Structures are given as C-alpha cells and as structure tokens.
N, C-alpha and C positions, 0 to 999 in steps of 0.2 A: 768654180762650180763645184758643188759637193753633191752628194748622192741623187743624181739626176732620176732614179727611180721612183722618186715622189711624184713624178710628172704621170697622170692618169689621163689619157686622151680618150675619155668616155664618149665623145659624141658620134665616132665612128660604130660603135656598137648599137648604139640607140638607131641610127640609120639602118643597120642590118634588120635589126628587131621590128622597126616599123613597117619594114617592107614587108617580112615574113607573116608578122601577125595579120597584115591586111588578106593573107592567103588562107590563114587558119591555122592552129597549132594544136598540140597536144599536150595532156599535162607533163612539166618537165621532169627530169631524173632529179633525185634528192641526191646529195652527196654530204660527207662531213666535210666542216671548214679545214682549210689548209692549215697545215703545222706551220709554227713559225720556227726559221732555220736562221733568218738574219733580222734581227730587230732593227725597226725604223727610229731614226732619230730626226736632228734638226738639219734641214737641206733648203737648197733654193735651186730652181732651174729654168732655163731658158730655150724657146723653142721657136721654130718657124714653121708655117704651114705653106705647102707648094702645090700646085698642079703636077701631074706625072712629067712634065718637060721642064719642069723647074722654075715656073714664074712663081713668086712669092705672092700668096693672096691674104696673108694675116700673121700674127705671132702669137706666143704665149709664154705666160708667166707661172710658176708653181712655187708655193711656199710650203714647208710643214715643219712643225714642232712637235714635240714629245715631252708629256708630263707623266713620267712612271710607265705604264702599261697602256696609257691613252694616248693617241695620236691624232692631231687635227693637221688636214691637208687642205690647200686651198689652190684651184688651178681656172686662169682666167684665160680664154681666147678672145683677142681683139681682131676683127676682121676689116678689110681695105673698105668694105661698105658700110661700115658703122655697127655692124652686127657683134653681138657680146653672147660668150658661153662661160657662164661662171658655175663653178662647182665647190662647194666646201663637203668634205666628208670627215667624218669623227668614227675612229673604230679602236678596238683593243686588240692587244697583241699580246695576251697571256696565255702560253702555250699555243695558241692557235688563233689565226686572225677572225676576229667577227665586225660585222659593220653595227654601228651604233646610231649614226644619225647621217642624213644625205640631204644636201639641198642643192637643187640645179635651176638656174636661171637661163633663160634662153629668148634674146629677143633682138629685133631687126630684121631687113630685107632676107637674110638668108635664110630664116626661118619660115616656112608657109603658115606654120601654128604656133606664135608665141605662146611659152608655157614655162611655168616655175611648178618643181615639186619639192615635197618634203618626204622622207621616210624617216621613221622614229619606230625601231626595231623593238625596243621595250615595252612601248605602247600598243607594239602591232598595228601602227596606223600611218596610212599614205594619203597625203591631201597632194592635188594636182590644181592648179589655176591656170586656165588656158583661154585664148580668145578664138573663138571659132571665125568660118569664113563669111559670115555676116558682120564680124566685128563685135559681137556678143560677147562679154566676159562671162564666164563660168568656173565654177567651183566643183571639185568631185571629192568627197573625202570618203575612205573606206578601210575598213579593217580587215586584216589578212593575216593569215597563218605565215609569217615571214620565215623561210628556212634560214638555218644557222650557216649556210654558205653562202649568202647573198653577196654578191661582188660587186654592187654599184660603186665607183669611185675607188675601187681596190685592185683591178685587174693588173697592172704592172708590177705591185706590191706582190701580189699572189705569183705571178709568174717568176719572179726572182727567187722564191720560194720553194717551186716546184722542182722535183728532180726530173732532168731530161731524158732519164732513161725510162719512165713512167709512158708507156704506149698511150694513154687517153687520162685526162682529168676534166672532169664535168663540174662547173659550178652554177649556181642560180643566179639571175638577174632580174630585176624589175624593171619592166619598160612601161612607160606611160604613153597611151595611142590614142586619145588621153585616157582612156579608162586601165587604171593600172592591172599589170598581168605580171604573173611570174613565168618566166622561159628559161631554157638552158643553153649555155655556151658551151662547146666541145673545144678543147684545146689539146693538140696534139703536137708533138715536137716534129720538125719538118727538115732536119739536118743542120750542118754548122757552115757558115759562111765567112770569109776572112773580110776585114774592113780597114780602112786607114784612119787614123787620128793624128793630125799633123804629119809628122813623116813616119811614123811608127807604124806597123800590121799588127793587127789584134784579131782575135776570133769571135764570133756570136753564134749563139744558138737561134734559130728562126724556131717560130710557133706559128702554126695555123689556128685561127679561132672562126670556128663555124658556129651559126645558129642553127639548130638541127629540128626540123619541122617534124619530119617522121610520117608513116601513114600514107592515105591518100593524097593529103595535103603536100607533102612533099612531093610524090611524084608528079602531080598535077604542077608544082612549082617548075620543075624540070621542062615538063612538055611545052608549058606556054612560054618557055623564056624569063622566068620571074624568079628564079633563084640568085640573090646577089652574090658577088664575088666574095670569097672568104677574106678575112683580115690577115695579113702578115706582119708580125712583130717580131724584131730582133733585140736578143740581151745579150749583152757582151759576158763572155765565159770567166772563169778564173775564180780567186778568192773573193771577189767582191762582185756580183752580177750587177748590171745595170742597163737600163734602157738605152737603145742604141738608134732604134729606128723604127718607123710603121708605116705600112701602105695598107689603105682600105677606103671604102666608100664613106663619105661624110654624111652631110645632111639629106634625109629624104632620098630624091630621085637623083642627087648630085652623081658626078662620075667619080672615079678612085682620086684620094690626093693623098699627099706624102705629108710626114711630120718629121721634122729632124732637128737635132740639138742644134742651138745656136751658141757661137763662142764669143764672150765678150770682146771689144775693139777698145783698145786704150789709146790715148793720145803718144804720138811718137816722142812729144817734147813733154816731161813731166810736167812743167809750169802751165800747159794748157789745161782749160777746164772741159774742153769738147773733143772728141775724137775726131 
C-alpha cells in the first residue's frame, strides 16, 4: 500500500458538525490555508470500519492521482447494510493547500437524510440535493464567500502538513444540514502513542479535532449533554507522516466508531487466484 494519507474519513466530522449546528453556532474563525510541506502524489489505500469492540461494519477504498499541482482523490465507504458514502475531492498544492471542488454522495439506511453535495470554490457555489422526512426531493443552491482554508475532503492531508509543535490549528469546514454553513474545526496535538505494524513498533502523533460552538450555545450544549465527543486521529511520525487510525462519531446520532487500515491478504500458493 502506498501513501495512506490520501484516505479522508470525512463522515465523522459531518456527524459532529450536524449535531453542533442543531444547537446553534457562531461565525467561524478564518485562518490561512495550510502550507505544503509534503506534496501529494499517486496513492491507494484500504480501510475497515469497526465498532469500538472490533466488529466490522464496513470497508473503504481510496484512490488519489496528481497532475502537476492539481490532485484528485476519491474515497468510497461501503457498509454492511448497503449504505454508501462516496466523496471526490479536487485540490491544488501550490505553496498551500486549497480546495477546488468537492462532491459527496450519501445514500442508504445508515443515513437518516440521503444527501448529495457539490462545492465549487472558484464559482463560490454550493448545491445540496436531499430527501426530506416525507420522501420529497429538494435542491438548495447557494452562493457563499468560501474561505481559502476550507478543509472538506482534505483533513488528513492537512494533518500530515501541520507542525505537531503548533498548540492549535483552525480550519474552515462547509457543513450541509442540509442548509450550507461554514463552521470551524479546532485541531490540537494530544501527545504521542506507540503502535505496532506487523512486529515492528512505531510512534504516532495523536490529534484532537473539535467543532467549537462557543458562546452561550456552547454552554447549553455542555449543560444538556449534547456536546458530541471529540474525534481522535493518529498520524505516524517520522520522515513520511501518514494516517494510522481514527476514533470518532460517525453518522448523525450513532455511537463512536473506529477506522483502521486494512492489509491485503494474498494467497499462500502463488498459483491460486483467490486468497
């Protein structure tokens, strides 16, 4: 498997943001785009989605190709109940990372509200197609002043390029609830942890990602117990930082799930066609 950091498990953050926006939010803090330290290239990654006790509920596949300073990545999650989460992200990496286009399709019983969204930063246009609780199809088209640090589809790429000595990093995120809104993700380093790959021991930097409500809405969320858990993301350290794992809430009201890397299993006999 090549550079696993192409894998962008966006649904966890969509779940966090959906719950927080239901309580109300303030205007997000605007920040500069993350500077490119490691350029992205061609990669392929394999994932599994599990419950906290290790029961597998789905799998993921990620692809990425680069053409000069423009990168196209696609991530698809398939779940045991037939649900699908499919995201294609196009971004530039000339000096800093900037989102160009993002397309997300969510369908199946895992989603209380099936939805499809498009973001075009050049046109400052967002379109959301969704089905309401009565089964009626709706389309919302809106022009927004999209910030340059918009992180949809880019979070793990950005984490790879953040200096872990930086106390706090903020990036913008567009949430469709289904009305498009810009919110802020607050990223803080949360210490190093050891992990094992095969029989070798390695070190990972853990990051904590929070959607900060702030103000009175944030106080209310804590009081009534509606503040969702933060998302924890592990990035391996060293000369080539890469995604190592994630724990966080998934869709809507669901509990915390885990996302792990999957290793290919080859046939013991080279002549076999199936593992």
